[in-house]
C-alpha atoms as one frame of an Amber mdcrd trajectory, in Angstrom:
protein
  62.761 288.995  48.998  61.729 292.588  49.550  64.293 295.310  49.075  64.493
 295.747  52.845  65.083 292.079  53.308  67.907 292.109  50.817  69.505 294.945
  52.489  68.989 293.167  55.938  70.590 290.038  54.552  73.566 292.043  53.190
  74.104 293.728  56.491  73.912 290.595  58.465  76.092 288.512  56.105  78.757
 291.329  55.988  78.995 291.362  59.654  79.251 287.418  59.958  81.749 287.155
  57.201  83.883 289.923  58.598  83.930 288.228  62.093  84.770 284.840  60.424
  87.718 286.459  58.682  88.960 287.807  62.001  89.695 284.363  63.253  92.380
 283.878  60.767  93.360 287.136  59.107  96.336 287.564  61.377  97.741 284.002
  61.112 100.040 284.500  58.089 101.176 287.671  59.498 102.155 286.242  62.898
 105.964 286.129  62.288 105.794 289.723  61.077 103.764 290.873  64.094 106.086
 288.927  66.472 109.191 290.788  64.965 107.435 294.110  64.985 105.665 294.214
  68.341 107.911 291.863  70.335 106.189 288.383  70.548 108.498 285.275  70.867
 107.736 282.413  68.532 106.300 280.240  71.513 103.735 282.962  72.377 102.474
 283.903  68.940  99.534 281.674  69.228  98.063 283.981  71.851  97.271 286.535
  69.080  94.746 284.069  67.747  93.873 282.546  71.097  93.100 285.792  72.971
  90.520 286.419  70.263  88.946 282.944  69.847  88.785 282.382  73.650  86.484
 285.344  74.418  84.446 284.525  71.292  83.824 280.893  72.427  83.488 281.474
  76.147  80.969 284.404  76.056  78.832 283.381  72.895  76.155 281.843  75.077
  75.992 284.519  77.640  75.707 287.414  75.172  73.169 285.381  73.161  70.868
 285.476  76.282  71.717 289.190  76.940  70.476 289.858  73.383  67.253 287.977
  74.100  66.717 290.193  77.136  68.113 293.676  76.083  67.192 293.384  72.397
  69.044 291.560  69.573  69.429 294.707  67.306  70.745 296.671  70.278  73.342
 294.070  71.018  74.312 293.599  67.435  75.068 297.325  67.193  76.880 297.422
  70.316  79.178 294.485  69.171  79.834 296.245  65.879  80.800 299.467  67.547
  83.126 297.494  69.942  84.641 295.705  66.735  85.423 298.977  65.188  87.067
 300.470  68.276  89.034 297.258  69.069  90.130 297.093  65.549  91.392 300.541
  65.436  93.274 299.946  68.775  94.910 296.755  67.401  96.110 298.534  64.264
  97.766 301.270  66.457  99.319 298.887  69.040 103.097 299.101  69.639 103.506
 296.465  72.380 102.102 292.892  72.997  99.772 293.775  75.883  97.860 296.440
  73.740  97.634 294.043  70.882  96.257 291.324  73.033  93.767 293.679  74.627
  92.637 294.682  71.142  92.232 291.008  70.177  90.178 290.445  73.426  88.025
 293.321  72.345  87.391 291.796  68.920  86.672 288.366  70.611  83.904 289.939
  72.912  82.527 291.732  69.857  82.267 288.476  68.122  80.431 286.878  71.123
  77.872 289.795  70.842  77.420 289.865  67.168  77.225 286.197  66.105  74.262
 285.087  68.127  72.421 288.406  67.734  72.956 288.334  63.937  71.536 284.844
  63.632  68.495 285.519  65.603  67.893 288.620  63.507  68.373 286.696  60.322
  65.785 284.069  61.630  63.221 286.811  62.440  63.827 288.769  59.108  62.763
 285.824  57.004  59.629 283.703  57.565  60.050 279.983  57.834  60.418 278.373
  54.382  62.528 278.800  51.126  63.608 282.240  51.891  64.905 281.471  55.498
  66.519 278.298  54.100  68.363 280.389  51.287  69.441 282.999  53.846  70.797
 280.345  56.310  72.529 278.595  53.474  74.293 281.794  52.452  75.159 282.469
  56.226  76.808 279.129  56.580  78.750 279.228  53.404  80.087 282.708  54.157
  81.016 281.595  57.707  82.810 278.513  56.647  84.731 280.403  53.881  85.603
 283.252  56.058  88.422 281.452  57.853  90.161 280.547  54.566  89.544 283.902
  53.053  91.102 285.639  56.108  94.428 283.867  55.488  94.574 285.010  51.952
  93.532 288.605  52.900  95.767 288.695  55.695  98.763 287.748  53.355  97.767
 290.397  50.730  97.409 293.298  53.375 100.651 292.307  55.039 102.823 292.160
  52.047 101.331 294.962  50.132 100.582 297.464  52.867 101.117 296.379  56.618
  99.888 293.766  58.996  98.093 296.769  60.799  95.745 296.911  57.888  94.358
 293.478  58.855  92.880 295.543  61.900  92.134 298.725  60.076  90.070 297.058
  57.373  87.323 296.376  59.913  86.855 300.025  60.873  85.013 301.051  57.631
  83.080 297.814  57.564  81.830 298.324  61.124  81.043 301.969  60.320  78.881
 301.011  57.297  76.971 298.281  59.178  76.252 300.830  62.024  74.987 303.315
  59.497  72.704 300.947  57.619  71.592 298.415  60.224  69.101 300.570  62.255
  67.219 301.240  59.107  66.808 297.828  57.834  66.812 295.824  61.015  63.778
 295.847  63.310  64.246 295.281  67.147  63.554 291.698  68.301  62.903 290.259
  71.654  61.347 287.055  72.775  57.722 287.233  74.340  58.836 285.243  77.310
  60.789 287.099  79.926  64.379 285.465  80.594  66.944 285.771  83.195  70.782
 285.775  82.741  72.714 282.742  83.734  75.710 284.761  84.791  77.368 282.238
  87.133  77.066 279.706  84.231  78.751 282.080  81.948  81.513 282.891  84.318
  82.405 279.311  85.240  82.531 278.045  81.612  84.653 281.045  80.469  86.879
 280.589  83.460  87.204 276.862  82.696  88.170 277.481  79.076  90.739 280.181
  80.175  92.315 277.610  82.727  92.279 274.782  80.042  94.048 276.921  77.465
  96.504 278.301  79.857  97.340 274.780  81.122  98.005 273.471  77.613 100.175
 276.523  76.626 102.140 276.324  79.925 102.817 272.602  79.362 104.160 273.303
  75.992 106.532 275.975  77.385 107.591 273.970  80.499 106.403 270.528  81.108
 103.201 268.381  81.671 104.271 267.648  85.146 104.909 271.399  86.237 102.717
 272.356  89.216 101.311 275.242  87.367 100.403 273.272  84.495  98.687 270.452
  86.705  96.912 273.236  88.811  95.603 274.941  85.673  94.340 271.677  84.134
  92.715 270.657  87.550  91.161 274.014  87.929  89.524 273.616  84.460  87.997
 270.255  85.430  86.631 271.695  88.706  85.299 274.664  86.866  83.479 272.598
  84.236  82.003 270.383  86.895  80.727 273.600  88.819  79.287 274.719  85.451
  77.494 271.382  85.114  76.036 271.659  88.644  74.917 275.320  87.723  73.194
 274.350  84.730  71.320 271.571  86.497  69.701 274.111  88.833  69.452 277.234
  86.668  65.879 278.317  85.839  67.288 279.603  82.577  70.592 277.666  81.853
  72.934 278.502  79.076  73.082 274.888  78.065  70.229 272.775  79.294  71.994
 269.545  80.091  68.860 267.331  79.223  69.501 268.293  75.610  72.990 266.720
  75.726  71.496 263.374  76.529  70.353 263.206  72.711  73.166 261.162  70.955
  72.909 263.529  67.945  73.393 266.614  69.940  76.357 265.460  72.007  78.154
 263.528  69.319  77.187 266.008  66.431  78.649 268.889  68.450  81.827 266.841
  69.345  82.365 266.279  65.678  81.911 269.942  64.899  84.274 271.119  67.450
  86.928 268.468  66.360  86.408 269.442  62.615  87.002 273.202  63.350  89.923
 272.455  65.875  91.879 270.309  63.365  91.590 272.371  60.231  92.118 275.802
  61.896  95.049 274.544  63.702  96.484 272.878  60.600  96.393 276.410  58.913
  98.298 277.709  61.765 100.907 274.915  61.493 101.231 275.374  57.648 101.655
 279.058  58.036 104.661 278.389  60.244 105.942 275.963  57.789 105.633 278.222
  54.711 107.340 281.092  56.415 109.800 279.559  58.685 110.871 276.507  56.585
 110.281 277.498  53.034 110.875 281.225  53.535 107.586 282.429  51.915 106.409
 286.035  52.439 103.066 286.499  54.082 101.491 287.222  50.712 102.946 283.973
  49.217 101.756 282.038  52.406  98.278 283.638  52.092  97.872 282.767  48.544
  99.039 279.146  49.160  95.747 278.790  51.031  93.561 279.812  48.060  93.638
 276.009  47.077  92.408 275.174  50.570  89.720 277.836  50.024  88.613 276.114
  46.788  88.362 272.870  48.623  86.070 274.333  51.242  83.902 275.729  48.553
  83.627 272.475  46.826  83.117 270.644  50.148  80.161 272.895  50.829  78.636
 272.040  47.529  79.265 268.227  47.887  78.297 268.091  51.548  74.492 268.039
  51.149  74.757 265.615  48.190  76.869 263.219  50.199  74.526 263.357  53.171
  71.655 262.726  50.722  73.281 259.626  49.532  74.915 258.226  52.701  73.327
 259.921  55.687  74.835 262.493  57.899  76.608 260.019  60.152  78.473 258.266
  57.370  79.237 261.583  55.829  80.986 262.643  59.021  82.825 259.372  59.336
  84.054 259.225  55.827  84.786 262.938  55.781  87.000 262.610  58.817  88.822
 259.480  57.381  89.647 261.305  54.087  90.746 264.407  56.217  92.993 262.159
  58.370  94.605 260.657  55.180  95.144 264.079  53.495  96.598 265.558  56.737
  98.770 262.378  57.437 100.396 262.837  53.994 101.765 266.310  55.137 104.153
 264.484  57.482 106.219 263.956  54.453 106.800 267.785  54.036 110.490 268.741
  53.900 112.679 271.894  53.395 112.616 271.185  49.592 110.653 273.948  47.745
 108.998 271.112  45.731 107.131 270.049  48.769 104.609 272.930  48.008 103.056
 270.513  45.457 102.294 268.026  48.228 100.941 270.805  50.486  98.542 272.189
  47.816  97.171 268.800  46.863  96.706 267.501  50.468  95.170 270.807  51.837
  92.743 270.830  48.835  91.545 267.180  49.494  91.364 267.830  53.282  89.388
 270.982  52.722  86.850 269.173  50.633  86.467 266.516  53.367  86.459 268.977
  56.208  83.525 270.871  54.785  81.641 267.591  54.167  82.115 266.893  58.078
  80.933 270.445  58.941  77.631 270.242  56.975  77.086 266.696  58.405  77.783
 268.285  61.931  75.209 270.958  61.327  72.510 268.515  59.981  73.145 266.001
  62.802  73.246 268.592  65.758  70.020 270.210  64.755  67.983 267.129  63.772
  65.231 265.294  65.614  64.266 268.298  67.920  61.068 269.998  68.435  60.824
 273.687  67.032  61.119 275.053  70.395  64.594 273.563  70.785  65.979 274.586
  67.509  67.290 277.935  68.600  69.234 276.295  71.583  70.543 273.602  69.079
  71.664 276.457  66.721  73.387 278.207  69.596  75.275 275.259  70.765  76.469
 274.414  67.217  77.837 277.943  66.999  79.613 277.544  70.272  80.963 274.160
  69.262  82.401 275.919  66.048  84.084 278.653  68.191  85.374 276.209  70.916
  87.080 274.149  68.245  88.796 277.148  66.761  89.784 278.247  70.436  91.319
 275.019  71.562  92.667 273.766  68.253  95.404 276.247  67.823  96.768 276.116
  71.374  96.716 272.280  71.429  98.665 272.094  68.190 100.904 274.844  69.292
 101.699 273.031  72.481 102.618 269.893  70.574 104.765 271.897  68.233 106.506
 273.942  70.971 107.234 270.906  73.135 108.918 269.173  70.299 110.732 272.293
  69.289 112.194 272.805  72.735 112.958 269.012  72.984 114.727 269.102  69.661
 118.571 269.492  69.693 118.479 271.282  66.466 117.803 275.119  66.672 117.640
 275.803  63.085 114.895 275.113  60.392 115.179 271.404  60.870 114.021 271.724
  64.456 111.056 273.776  63.378 110.183 271.385  60.722 110.384 268.515  63.083
 108.111 270.097  65.501 105.574 270.948  62.698 105.470 267.426  61.289 105.008
 265.918  64.884 101.969 268.347  65.383 100.575 267.364  61.911 100.808 263.700
  62.927  98.766 264.373  66.146  96.284 266.291  64.075  95.774 263.509  61.670
  95.316 261.054  64.664  92.621 263.317  65.983  90.679 263.138  62.807  90.923
 259.321  62.720  89.968 259.209  66.549  86.969 261.445  65.656  85.846 259.245
  62.730  86.000 256.097  65.145  84.037 257.855  68.039  81.381 259.054  65.675
  81.002 255.653  64.025  80.768 253.925  67.397  78.717 256.271  69.408  76.453
 258.460  67.294  72.892 257.238  67.020  70.080 258.279  64.710  67.724 260.901
  66.331  64.569 259.509  67.856  62.340 261.626  65.514  63.057 263.543  62.524
């Protein structure tokens, strides 16, 4: 690498890692935030969901905006928005302002992630250098979520949860200072048009779906507002599919989804992120609400999970080389289901922390094997012209998984909590263990679906 390439890599990886951390940095601080700002226990998940929903729903749109307006320009605008939104979040004193700041961070993520990936690809020629850069990018993105939980605990306990926001401000400022010098502007040679109707419908559909799931937890699955929101989501997704069929430059060419490895690879990726990130959310509640851990203690408890993800990232390519990507995904999900299922035995006994550490380590290894398998599967068997779209879809699958995982598991937890006659720690524990059981069942269902429906790509 040239010195300019090294600097470009540092800038892009720093931005990507910071945004990955933002998905989870507030999770261990949620009970503290709730008490300080005024969130109820049932609505705490919106602090995470408001961020992830915008990040998932707008990624494809801003990826196309970057193609039209310039990828470096969109990258810089996104980093500036990240700094401003983070500053606002750190200063927020009421729920509405905090959620608005999280929305700003989510929009910034949707701007920066696809632009940064495109800039990384054009900064390095195809070959070993690009492979190395993409490998580092993938490793840091995967480790960012777990690192966020640890960093969030440290900042909340040693300083204040507000520093989980403030820490982004100097990072954004440094990136904005260096990026214009080391990153060249990049636009495709073909003139593209924006698929605004497609972006509006898919984002609205995600909003309706998440609202329906959350409202079901707080009220009931038969509540008219719940049914109306879920029905609206189905209609909006159907309209989105119709728009994509007719669009000259669609966000998602539906023809590519007819490939088994694209459809089922991305399904596996979404479920991998949904199950593991939502499990971190549930275990955060367990550690603080049941065992009485501080945010720092809860954050450090996830260090073992972080080690598991690192090991899984190392083992993933080796498992794929030995078994193939399909078997790697299936076996990874089965092991993850077993490790997650073991957590049903958690109790109010402080000694349960031993079970949690062992199970999350094993589950973390298995989850990263699945994620590596998903990335290989979802980008295989395609001509070079379709690789960019495949990479964009894989990124969207990751963010949709994070977006939907937490509200789904929160809905299960909240429904069980409200149905439980106990209003003390035992009621919280019961809600958590039921949600963990559903999480494990999803892992097993994913393994069965991939085993039954995923086919090898037609060409390698």
